[in-house]
N, C-alpha and C positions, 0 to 999 in steps of 0.2 A: 784125517783130523777135520772135525766140523768147524766151519768158520761162521762168524756172525752173519756174513752175507748170504750163506746158504739158507740159514734159518729164516731170515727176513725175506728172501726170495720165495721160499715155500709159503710163507704167510701171505705174500702178495699174490701168488698164484691161487691160493685158497680164496682170497677176496674176489679175484677175477672170476673164478669158477662159481662162487656164490651169486655174484651179480648176473652172470650169464645164464645160470639155471633158474634164477628167481623169476616168478611170474610177472610182477608189475613192471620191472625194468625191461624184461624181455618183450612184453606186449607193447610197451611204449616205443621201443626200438623198432620193432616190426611195423608198427603203425606209421612210423616216420619214413618207411620205405627202405630201411637198412636190412641187409641180409646178415643173419648171425651164422657165422661159420667158425671153424677152428676150435670148437669145444673139445673134440677128440685130441687135437694137438696140445691143448692146455693140460688135459688129463695125462697124456704121455709125458709131458715135461714135468708134471708134478711127481709122477712115479719115479722118473730118473733122478730128480733132485732129492726126493725122500730117500732113495737108495744110497745117496752119497753121504747122508747124515750119519753121525755116530748114533748107536742105539739109544744111549742115554738121552741125547738131545731130541731125537725123534720121539721117544716116549714122553718126555716132558712137554714137548710142543703139542702132540696129539691129545694128551690128557687135558691140557689147558684149553685147547681148541674145542674139545667136546664139552667141557664144563662151562666155559665162559663165552664161547663164540669167537674169541680172539686169543691166539697163542703168544703173541708178542705185544708188549706195551711199552710206551715211552716212559722215561724217567725225567722229571723236571724238578730241579732243586732238591734232589735226593728223595723225591716222593714218587712212588709207583703210581702211574696214572690208571692202573687197573683197579686197585683196592684202596688207594690213597693213604697208604701207610708210609711213614717216614723211614727210609732205609738207614741202616747203621753206617757210620762213617767208613768202616772197613769195606763195605760193599762198593763204595765209590772208588776205592783203590783198584778194583778189578774191572774198570771200564772197558779195557781192550779185550777182555775175554768174555765168553758167554756166562751169564749169571741168571739165576732164577730168583724171583721174589720169595722171600721166606714166608710171607703171609699167604699169597694167593697161588703161587706156583707158576706164574706166567714168566716167560723169558723176557728179560729186561733189555730195552734198547736205550743206551746212554747217549745216542747221537741225536 
């Protein structure tokens, strides 16, 4: 069973990988004298974590990630912070389970 923590962990790993691969941040870090290592370990961790996800949630996450650059977004006062649509009241009842925004398809983080 896929947990909310697994999806958010995958999202966090993707953000770390994006930053580590990015040219500007990478060059600044190297110019400060820091050595960048561990990219392969991050990629292996991502593969392992993605394998633990249920197929439905992996697909929803990957689709939103490709389309918007962020697969998981916060919810504040029943408003999706990805597309800024007000979510129905019944969506708030499922805060403890994984939910997808009906408008943009991103996975919602109620925490």
